[in-house]
C-alpha positions as CSV (number, residue, x, y, z in Angstrom):
1,M,0.0,0.0,0.0
2,T,1.3,3.3,-1.0
3,H,1.2,6.5,1.0
4,T,-1.6,7.8,-1.2
5,D,-3.7,4.6,-0.7
6,G,-3.4,5.1,3.1
7,R,-4.8,8.7,2.8
8,E,-7.6,7.5,0.5
9,N,-8.7,4.8,3.0
10,Q,-8.5,7.3,5.8
11,A,-10.7,9.7,3.9
12,R,-13.1,7.0,3.0
13,S,-13.3,5.9,6.6
14,L,-14.1,9.5,7.7
15,R,-16.8,9.8,5.0
16,G,-18.3,6.4,5.8
17,E,-17.7,5.0,2.3
18,Q,-17.1,1.5,1.2
19,G,-13.5,0.2,0.8
20,E,-12.0,-2.0,-1.8
21,C,-12.9,-5.4,-0.3
22,G,-16.5,-4.4,0.4
23,I,-15.7,-3.4,4.0
24,R,-17.6,-0.3,5.0
25,F,-15.6,2.3,6.8
26,D,-17.7,4.0,9.4
27,S,-17.3,7.5,10.7
28,N,-15.9,8.0,14.2
29,S,-18.4,10.6,15.1
30,Q,-20.4,9.9,18.3
31,E,-23.7,11.3,16.9
32,D,-23.4,9.1,13.8
33,A,-22.7,6.0,15.9
34,Q,-25.7,6.7,18.2
35,G,-28.0,7.3,15.3
36,R,-27.0,4.0,13.7
37,G,-27.5,2.2,17.0
38,Q,-31.0,3.6,17.5
39,Q,-31.8,2.8,13.8
40,A,-30.5,-0.7,14.2
41,R,-32.4,-1.2,17.5
42,G,-35.6,0.1,15.9
43,Q,-35.2,-2.3,13.0
44,R,-34.5,-5.2,15.3
45,L,-37.5,-4.4,17.6
46,G,-39.8,-4.0,14.6
47,A,-38.6,-7.3,13.1
48,D,-38.9,-9.1,16.4
49,R,-42.5,-7.8,16.8
50,A,-43.4,-8.9,13.3
51,H,-41.9,-12.4,14.0
52,R,-43.9,-12.7,17.2
53,Q,-47.1,-11.7,15.4
54,G,-46.4,-14.0,12.5
55,R,-46.5,-11.2,9.9
56,V,-43.3,-12.1,8.1
57,T,-42.7,-14.5,5.2
58,G,-42.4,-17.9,6.6
59,G,-44.5,-17.1,9.6
60,E,-46.1,-20.5,9.4
61,D,-42.7,-22.2,9.6
62,R,-41.8,-20.0,12.6
63,V,-45.1,-20.9,14.4
64,S,-44.5,-24.6,13.7
65,N,-41.0,-24.1,15.0
66,R,-42.3,-22.5,18.1
67,E,-44.9,-25.3,18.5
68,R,-42.1,-27.9,18.0
69,I,-39.9,-26.2,20.6
70,L,-42.8,-25.8,23.0
71,G,-43.8,-29.5,22.4
72,G,-40.2,-30.5,23.1
73,I,-40.1,-28.6,26.3
74,A,-43.4,-29.9,27.4
75,R,-42.2,-33.5,26.7
76,R,-39.1,-32.9,28.7
77,V,-41.1,-31.5,31.6
78,A,-43.5,-34.5,31.4
79,D,-40.5,-36.9,31.3
80,L,-38.8,-35.2,34.2
81,E,-42.0,-35.3,36.2
82,D,-42.5,-39.0,35.4
83,Q,-38.9,-39.8,36.4
84,H,-39.1,-37.7,39.6
85,L,-42.5,-39.3,40.6
86,A,-41.2,-42.8,39.9
87,Y,-38.1,-42.0,42.1
88,V,-40.2,-40.5,44.9
89,K,-42.7,-43.4,44.9
90,S,-39.8,-45.9,44.9
91,H,-38.1,-44.0,47.7
92,Q,-41.3,-43.7,49.7
93,G,-41.7,-47.5,49.3
94,R,-38.2,-48.1,50.7
95,L,-38.9,-45.6,53.6
96,E,-42.2,-47.3,54.4
97,Q,-40.5,-50.7,54.4
98,R,-37.7,-49.4,56.7
99,L,-40.3,-47.8,59.0
100,K,-42.2,-51.1,59.1
101,E,-39.0,-53.0,60.0
102,S,-38.1,-50.3,62.5
103,K,-41.5,-50.7,64.3
104,E,-41.2,-54.4,64.3
105,H,-37.7,-54.2,65.8
106,E,-39.0,-51.8,68.4
107,R,-41.7,-54.2,69.4
108,E,-39.2,-57.1,69.6
109,V,-36.8,-55.1,71.7
110,Q,-39.6,-53.8,74.0
111,G,-40.7,-57.5,74.5
112,I,-37.2,-58.6,75.3
113,V,-36.7,-55.6,77.7
114,A,-40.0,-56.4,79.4
115,E,-39.0,-60.0,79.9
116,L,-35.6,-59.0,81.3
117,K,-37.2,-56.5,83.7
118,E,-39.6,-59.2,84.8
119,Q,-36.7,-61.6,85.4
120,L,-34.8,-58.9,87.3
121,E,-37.8,-58.2,89.5
122,I,-38.2,-61.9,90.2
123,L,-34.5,-62.3,91.1
124,T,-34.6,-59.2,93.2
125,T,-37.6,-60.5,95.1
126,E,-36.0,-63.9,95.6
127,L,-32.8,-62.3,96.8
128,Q,-34.6,-60.2,99.3
129,K,-36.5,-63.2,100.6
130,S,-33.3,-65.2,101.0
131,E,-31.6,-62.5,102.9
132,E,-34.5,-62.2,105.3
133,H,-34.2,-65.9,106.3
């Protein structure tokens, strides 16, 4: 690139013209940049609104895409719910079985403790009688 080419590119960039490779040189002015940003945002917002309302070409495809996406999400939610409920029911079954076993063990231990207390009472009574004689 020659010295002249550099000045031409710089001048193009200040004017906002297009360069040799199709690259647009934008001005460095703040007002220009703000105006372009507001214009781009306005275009994007308008396009988004049109897409949401199905007013653009291919709106039917976009609606079916939305329905497909929503259907996929709904299936994932249903699958997650089914898996979670299956796990919870299975876990509840295990907990109920353990509770049943725990209560059974409690009854057995209470029976054994009652027998041991009864035997202690009998032995204590016999010991007291033998000491009196």
